[in-house]
Backbone as CSV, one residue per row, in Angstrom:
resi,resn,N_x,N_y,N_z,CA_x,CA_y,CA_z,C_x,C_y,C_z
1,MET,-0.683,-39.495,-46.664,-1.484,-40.162,-47.599,-2.056,-41.715,-46.875
2,ALA,-3.144,-42.078,-46.804,-3.455,-43.366,-46.468,-3.257,-44.289,-47.541
3,ASP,-3.084,-45.751,-47.262,-2.964,-46.754,-48.144,-4.176,-47.322,-48.319
4,ASP,-4.800,-47.328,-49.582,-6.051,-47.827,-49.648,-6.096,-49.461,-49.966
5,THR,-4.983,-50.024,-49.992,-4.796,-51.535,-49.947,-4.675,-52.089,-48.578
6,TYR,-4.626,-51.300,-47.509,-4.370,-51.667,-46.052,-5.474,-52.613,-45.468
7,ASP,-5.356,-53.690,-45.106,-6.179,-54.459,-44.447,-5.907,-54.461,-42.885
8,PRO,-6.867,-53.905,-42.186,-6.697,-53.627,-40.753,-6.445,-54.997,-40.027
9,ARG,-6.860,-56.130,-40.571,-6.763,-57.337,-39.668,-5.152,-57.753,-39.804
10,THR,-4.336,-57.293,-40.546,-2.896,-57.350,-40.546,-2.217,-57.058,-39.561
11,LEU,-2.431,-55.811,-39.035,-2.076,-55.139,-37.925,-2.675,-55.992,-36.665
12,ILE,-3.735,-56.298,-36.632,-4.495,-57.004,-35.577,-3.877,-58.413,-35.411
13,ALA,-3.711,-59.034,-36.458,-2.724,-60.396,-36.469,-1.400,-60.060,-35.932
14,ASP,-0.832,-59.189,-36.247,0.692,-58.973,-35.848,0.945,-58.324,-34.546
15,SER,-0.058,-57.722,-33.825,-0.009,-57.166,-32.636,-0.445,-57.981,-31.613
16,SER,0.158,-57.903,-30.413,-0.137,-58.363,-29.072,-0.657,-57.647,-28.099
17,LEU,-0.776,-56.374,-28.161,-1.075,-55.438,-27.312,-1.937,-54.617,-27.962
18,GLY,-3.313,-54.373,-27.183,-4.249,-53.413,-27.671,-4.908,-52.785,-26.553
19,ILE,-5.860,-51.868,-26.998,-6.549,-51.038,-25.895,-7.991,-51.395,-25.918
20,LEU,-8.481,-52.031,-24.799,-9.827,-52.631,-25.012,-10.722,-51.410,-24.214
21,ALA,-11.628,-51.210,-25.018,-12.839,-50.321,-24.648,-14.027,-51.073,-24.185
22,THR,-14.455,-50.704,-22.968,-15.874,-51.310,-22.576,-16.702,-50.185,-22.182
23,ILE,-18.046,-50.228,-21.723,-18.811,-49.261,-21.490,-19.064,-49.443,-19.916
24,ARG,-18.851,-48.421,-19.336,-19.011,-48.054,-17.821,-20.622,-47.853,-17.742
25,ALA,-21.248,-48.282,-16.557,-22.580,-48.024,-16.148,-23.198,-46.688,-16.488
26,ASN,-22.137,-45.513,-16.344,-22.771,-44.453,-16.674,-22.501,-44.021,-18.023
27,GLY,-22.281,-44.985,-18.820,-22.240,-44.652,-20.303,-20.727,-44.160,-20.975
28,LEU,-19.911,-43.959,-20.057,-18.503,-43.460,-20.422,-17.748,-44.535,-20.755
29,PRO,-16.727,-44.601,-21.712,-15.823,-45.615,-21.992,-14.905,-45.807,-20.908
30,GLN,-14.515,-47.137,-20.636,-13.332,-47.453,-19.703,-12.342,-48.257,-20.572
31,LEU,-11.078,-47.814,-20.379,-10.112,-48.355,-21.359,-9.142,-49.028,-20.579
32,SER,-8.521,-50.042,-21.150,-7.666,-50.963,-20.484,-6.466,-51.463,-21.319
33,PRO,-5.183,-51.482,-21.186,-4.385,-52.013,-22.072,-4.386,-53.574,-21.805
34,VAL,-4.347,-54.312,-22.953,-4.655,-55.744,-22.765,-3.451,-56.525,-23.812
35,THR,-3.335,-57.746,-23.309,-2.598,-58.601,-24.208,-3.758,-59.456,-24.939
36,THR,-3.378,-59.477,-26.369,-4.532,-59.778,-27.368,-4.107,-60.998,-28.128
37,VAL,-4.925,-61.727,-28.515,-4.393,-63.142,-29.636,-5.631,-62.978,-30.487
38,TYR,-5.220,-62.797,-31.938,-6.109,-62.847,-32.876,-6.327,-64.307,-33.422
39,ASP,-7.526,-64.884,-33.555,-7.923,-65.940,-34.275,-8.367,-65.680,-35.760
40,ARG,-7.558,-65.435,-36.596,-7.934,-65.310,-37.949,-9.002,-66.118,-38.558
41,ASP,-9.229,-67.565,-38.395,-10.001,-68.445,-38.680,-11.450,-68.022,-38.178
42,ALA,-11.597,-67.809,-36.809,-12.887,-67.318,-36.518,-13.137,-65.969,-36.521
43,ASP,-12.098,-65.077,-36.883,-12.128,-63.578,-36.893,-12.537,-63.086,-35.502
44,THR,-11.782,-63.539,-34.487,-12.195,-63.127,-33.189,-10.798,-62.631,-32.415
45,VAL,-10.991,-61.796,-31.503,-9.878,-61.388,-30.781,-10.013,-61.802,-29.241
46,LEU,-9.018,-62.538,-28.629,-9.069,-63.065,-27.457,-8.379,-62.344,-26.335
47,VAL,-8.745,-62.187,-25.187,-8.273,-61.284,-24.064,-8.355,-62.221,-22.936
48,SER,-7.396,-62.492,-21.998,-7.501,-62.955,-20.741,-7.644,-61.944,-19.746
49,MET,-8.544,-62.106,-18.792,-8.832,-61.010,-17.725,-9.183,-61.518,-16.460
50,THR,-9.111,-60.882,-15.412,-9.585,-61.407,-14.035,-10.979,-61.037,-13.858
51,ALA,-11.732,-61.924,-13.252,-13.044,-61.815,-12.892,-13.097,-60.599,-11.790
52,GLY,-14.206,-59.835,-11.748,-14.125,-58.758,-10.839,-13.483,-57.416,-11.267
53,ARG,-12.702,-57.373,-12.166,-12.070,-55.980,-12.763,-13.058,-55.268,-13.316
54,ALA,-12.932,-53.979,-13.467,-13.805,-53.039,-14.199,-14.159,-53.527,-15.544
55,LYS,-13.293,-53.831,-16.511,-13.438,-54.359,-17.889,-14.542,-55.518,-17.893
56,THR,-14.287,-56.519,-16.881,-15.136,-57.635,-16.757,-16.433,-57.468,-16.380
57,VAL,-16.595,-56.573,-15.309,-17.991,-56.230,-14.910,-18.698,-55.364,-15.880
58,ASN,-18.030,-54.555,-16.473,-18.725,-53.872,-17.586,-19.134,-54.697,-18.749
59,LEU,-18.118,-55.751,-19.053,-18.847,-56.648,-20.109,-19.855,-57.545,-19.831
60,ARG,-19.870,-57.926,-18.523,-21.164,-58.784,-18.050,-22.339,-58.047,-18.097
61,ARG,-22.435,-56.775,-17.795,-23.423,-55.747,-18.008,-23.852,-55.244,-19.607
62,ASP,-22.827,-55.196,-20.222,-23.124,-54.714,-21.563,-21.976,-55.398,-22.530
63,PRO,-22.210,-56.363,-23.112,-21.040,-57.337,-23.847,-20.888,-56.926,-25.108
64,ARG,-20.525,-55.707,-25.299,-20.020,-54.887,-26.413,-18.534,-54.291,-26.131
65,ALA,-17.746,-54.399,-26.961,-16.193,-53.755,-26.939,-15.741,-53.349,-28.230
66,ALA,-14.687,-52.760,-27.951,-13.739,-52.430,-29.207,-12.276,-52.526,-28.656
67,VAL,-11.449,-53.014,-29.503,-9.691,-53.082,-29.228,-9.172,-52.276,-30.333
68,GLU,-8.516,-51.349,-29.979,-7.526,-50.588,-30.698,-6.094,-50.971,-30.727
69,PHE,-5.638,-51.037,-32.091,-4.216,-51.520,-32.023,-3.633,-50.350,-32.787
70,THR,-2.197,-50.115,-32.321,-1.417,-49.031,-33.128,-0.108,-49.578,-33.306
71,SER,0.403,-49.490,-34.531,1.819,-49.988,-34.908,2.897,-49.055,-33.948
72,ALA,4.064,-49.691,-33.895,5.044,-49.057,-33.071,5.367,-47.632,-33.552
73,ASP,5.231,-47.435,-34.778,5.773,-46.050,-35.406,4.681,-45.224,-35.244
74,GLY,3.285,-45.607,-34.854,2.079,-44.847,-34.648,1.379,-44.293,-35.791
75,TYR,1.782,-44.737,-37.001,1.247,-44.442,-38.276,0.316,-45.443,-38.909
76,THR,0.178,-46.611,-38.156,-0.927,-47.424,-38.727,-1.636,-47.962,-37.450
77,TRP,-3.067,-47.991,-37.635,-3.950,-48.511,-36.427,-5.030,-49.135,-36.978
78,ALA,-5.595,-49.979,-36.134,-6.732,-50.682,-36.498,-7.718,-50.914,-35.309
79,THR,-9.007,-50.878,-35.539,-10.067,-51.108,-34.390,-10.869,-51.950,-34.816
80,ALA,-11.071,-53.054,-33.816,-11.932,-54.192,-33.897,-13.112,-53.883,-33.042
81,GLU,-14.382,-54.090,-33.458,-15.554,-53.816,-32.707,-16.411,-54.957,-32.876
82,GLY,-17.232,-55.614,-31.570,-18.066,-56.344,-31.800,-18.828,-56.870,-30.402
83,ALA,-19.721,-58.019,-30.562,-20.177,-58.446,-29.208,-18.941,-59.299,-28.731
84,VAL,-19.066,-59.591,-27.487,-18.170,-60.399,-26.598,-18.952,-61.404,-26.021
85,THR,-18.161,-62.468,-25.847,-18.725,-63.489,-24.755,-17.574,-63.911,-23.870
86,LEU,-17.883,-64.179,-22.668,-17.006,-64.239,-21.650,-17.189,-65.859,-21.262
87,THR,-15.988,-66.306,-21.050,-15.688,-67.971,-20.537,-15.036,-67.966,-19.246
88,GLY,-15.859,-68.324,-18.127,-15.236,-68.409,-17.070,-15.567,-67.438,-15.897
89,PRO,-15.119,-67.268,-14.751,-13.806,-68.321,-14.416,-14.314,-69.800,-14.075
90,GLY,-13.016,-70.320,-14.158,-13.611,-71.809,-13.939,-13.135,-72.061,-12.417
91,THR,-13.617,-73.242,-12.144,-13.322,-73.703,-10.706,-12.752,-74.846,-10.729
92,GLU,-12.398,-75.689,-11.782,-11.719,-76.773,-11.713,-10.632,-76.579,-12.788
93,PRO,-9.334,-76.905,-12.381,-8.152,-76.736,-13.223,-8.397,-77.670,-14.553
94,ASP,-9.117,-78.691,-14.792,-9.162,-79.468,-15.961,-10.493,-79.011,-16.517
95,GLY,-11.178,-78.046,-15.993,-12.601,-77.655,-16.743,-12.568,-77.009,-17.951
96,PRO,-13.621,-76.944,-18.705,-13.606,-76.239,-19.995,-13.321,-74.807,-20.203
97,GLU,-13.398,-74.045,-18.828,-13.285,-72.691,-18.890,-11.568,-72.538,-18.889
98,VAL,-10.880,-73.505,-18.332,-9.445,-73.343,-18.192,-9.112,-73.898,-19.396
99,ASP,-9.586,-75.016,-20.032,-9.151,-75.361,-21.429,-9.211,-74.362,-22.442
100,ALA,-10.186,-73.465,-22.291,-10.207,-72.134,-23.349,-8.939,-71.226,-22.973
101,LEU,-8.654,-71.108,-21.648,-7.538,-70.277,-21.527,-6.143,-70.818,-21.902
102,VAL,-5.964,-72.266,-21.833,-4.975,-73.039,-22.271,-4.892,-72.724,-23.744
103,GLU,-6.011,-72.769,-24.681,-5.923,-72.545,-26.004,-5.417,-71.120,-26.133
104,TYR,-5.852,-70.236,-25.674,-5.559,-68.770,-25.600,-4.091,-68.685,-25.542
105,TYR,-3.499,-69.328,-24.468,-1.931,-69.170,-24.336,-1.197,-69.984,-25.363
106,ARG,-1.811,-70.862,-25.846,-0.837,-71.652,-26.786,-1.008,-70.850,-28.208
107,ARG,-2.044,-70.194,-28.381,-2.194,-69.353,-29.674,-1.355,-68.008,-29.495
108,GLY,-1.000,-67.795,-28.432,-0.399,-66.344,-28.042,1.225,-66.470,-27.952
109,ALA,1.533,-67.760,-27.149,2.789,-67.895,-26.404,3.384,-69.356,-26.867
110,GLY,2.603,-70.196,-27.179,3.162,-71.727,-27.455,3.028,-72.540,-26.372
111,GLU,3.853,-73.259,-26.235,3.664,-74.367,-24.844,4.266,-73.832,-23.749
112,HIS,3.361,-73.961,-22.533,3.898,-73.375,-21.176,4.672,-74.585,-20.582
113,PRO,5.822,-74.151,-19.849,6.681,-74.977,-19.158,5.995,-75.978,-18.041
114,ASP,4.839,-75.593,-17.798,4.314,-76.427,-16.588,2.745,-76.157,-16.604
115,TRP,1.915,-77.074,-17.454,0.540,-76.712,-17.627,-0.274,-76.823,-16.279
116,ASP,0.164,-77.736,-15.348,-0.554,-77.997,-14.194,-0.536,-76.743,-13.441
117,GLU,0.673,-76.175,-13.336,0.796,-74.819,-12.621,-0.161,-73.779,-13.215
118,TYR,0.112,-73.710,-14.578,-0.786,-72.738,-15.307,-2.311,-72.941,-14.920
119,ARG,-2.830,-74.196,-15.164,-4.031,-74.415,-14.859,-4.587,-73.873,-13.591
120,SER,-3.827,-74.258,-12.542,-3.893,-73.871,-11.160,-4.143,-72.466,-10.974
121,VAL,-3.224,-71.634,-11.452,-3.067,-70.082,-11.437,-4.478,-69.568,-11.822
122,MET,-4.746,-70.313,-13.088,-5.966,-69.646,-13.944,-7.164,-69.894,-12.845
123,VAL,-7.480,-70.711,-12.211,-8.365,-71.071,-11.273,-8.285,-70.095,-10.004
124,SER,-7.146,-69.945,-9.446,-7.184,-69.054,-8.203,-6.984,-67.728,-8.487
125,ASP,-6.444,-67.463,-9.794,-6.660,-66.032,-10.196,-8.174,-65.602,-10.743
126,ARG,-9.012,-66.554,-10.779,-10.284,-66.298,-11.364,-10.240,-65.696,-12.709
127,ARG,-9.433,-66.225,-13.524,-9.267,-65.673,-15.014,-10.532,-65.925,-15.865
128,VAL,-10.789,-65.162,-16.633,-11.794,-65.275,-17.720,-11.341,-64.913,-19.049
129,LEU,-11.894,-65.508,-20.102,-11.500,-65.598,-21.334,-12.443,-64.535,-22.329
130,MET,-11.978,-63.632,-22.719,-13.015,-62.651,-23.506,-12.776,-62.954,-24.820
131,THR,-13.871,-63.286,-25.478,-13.690,-63.523,-27.002,-14.656,-62.512,-27.763
132,LEU,-13.975,-61.401,-28.301,-14.614,-60.588,-29.214,-15.006,-60.910,-30.626
133,HIS,-16.115,-61.048,-30.968,-16.571,-61.561,-32.260,-16.595,-60.349,-33.251
134,ILE,-15.773,-60.235,-33.990,-15.387,-58.960,-34.890,-16.588,-58.987,-35.795
135,GLU,-17.488,-57.715,-35.548,-18.511,-57.194,-36.456,-17.984,-56.196,-37.326
136,ARG,-17.258,-55.293,-36.854,-16.634,-54.234,-37.717,-15.132,-53.888,-37.464
137,VAL,-14.427,-54.077,-38.469,-13.055,-53.445,-38.145,-12.624,-52.468,-39.186
138,TYR,-11.733,-51.348,-38.956,-11.421,-50.384,-39.597,-10.148,-50.090,-39.234
139,GLY,-9.373,-49.170,-39.921,-8.226,-48.502,-39.646,-7.508,-48.009,-40.883
140,GLU,-6.386,-47.295,-40.472,-5.712,-46.765,-41.789,-4.058,-47.009,-41.547
141,LYS,-3.339,-47.160,-42.700,-1.923,-46.995,-42.750,-1.638,-45.564,-43.335
142,LEU,-1.046,-44.999,-42.595,-0.794,-43.340,-43.008,0.467,-43.243,-43.778
143,ARG,1.383,-44.056,-43.367,2.703,-43.885,-44.182,3.205,-45.478,-44.830
């Protein structure tokens, strides 16, 4: 029996792993496990990804996505859907694109032991920050 008081954003906020669904050129979904950070104030889901990967290419072509979250016991799930913006990749370690990735890291993991190294890696890895602006969220708590 479903819990009628369940707020799917609770699971989204408590989760750091999700399955990102993007749309391939042929219309089929492309699914990727991703590390997520939820910004409750902005009602957005943040994901760091690499430029050139299928999910990034798909989102540049069609900036719509969904992220599905499942509890460890499998009885609670939540899906967030919406339009996406991509920031990056940055070309300068101190540029605004890398600043956005620093904020993502801080929200998800706290302080990094070596921010200069982190910033350099974000540029060399061609990292991109995806921001999913939640337009629809739904889910269930079955137990």
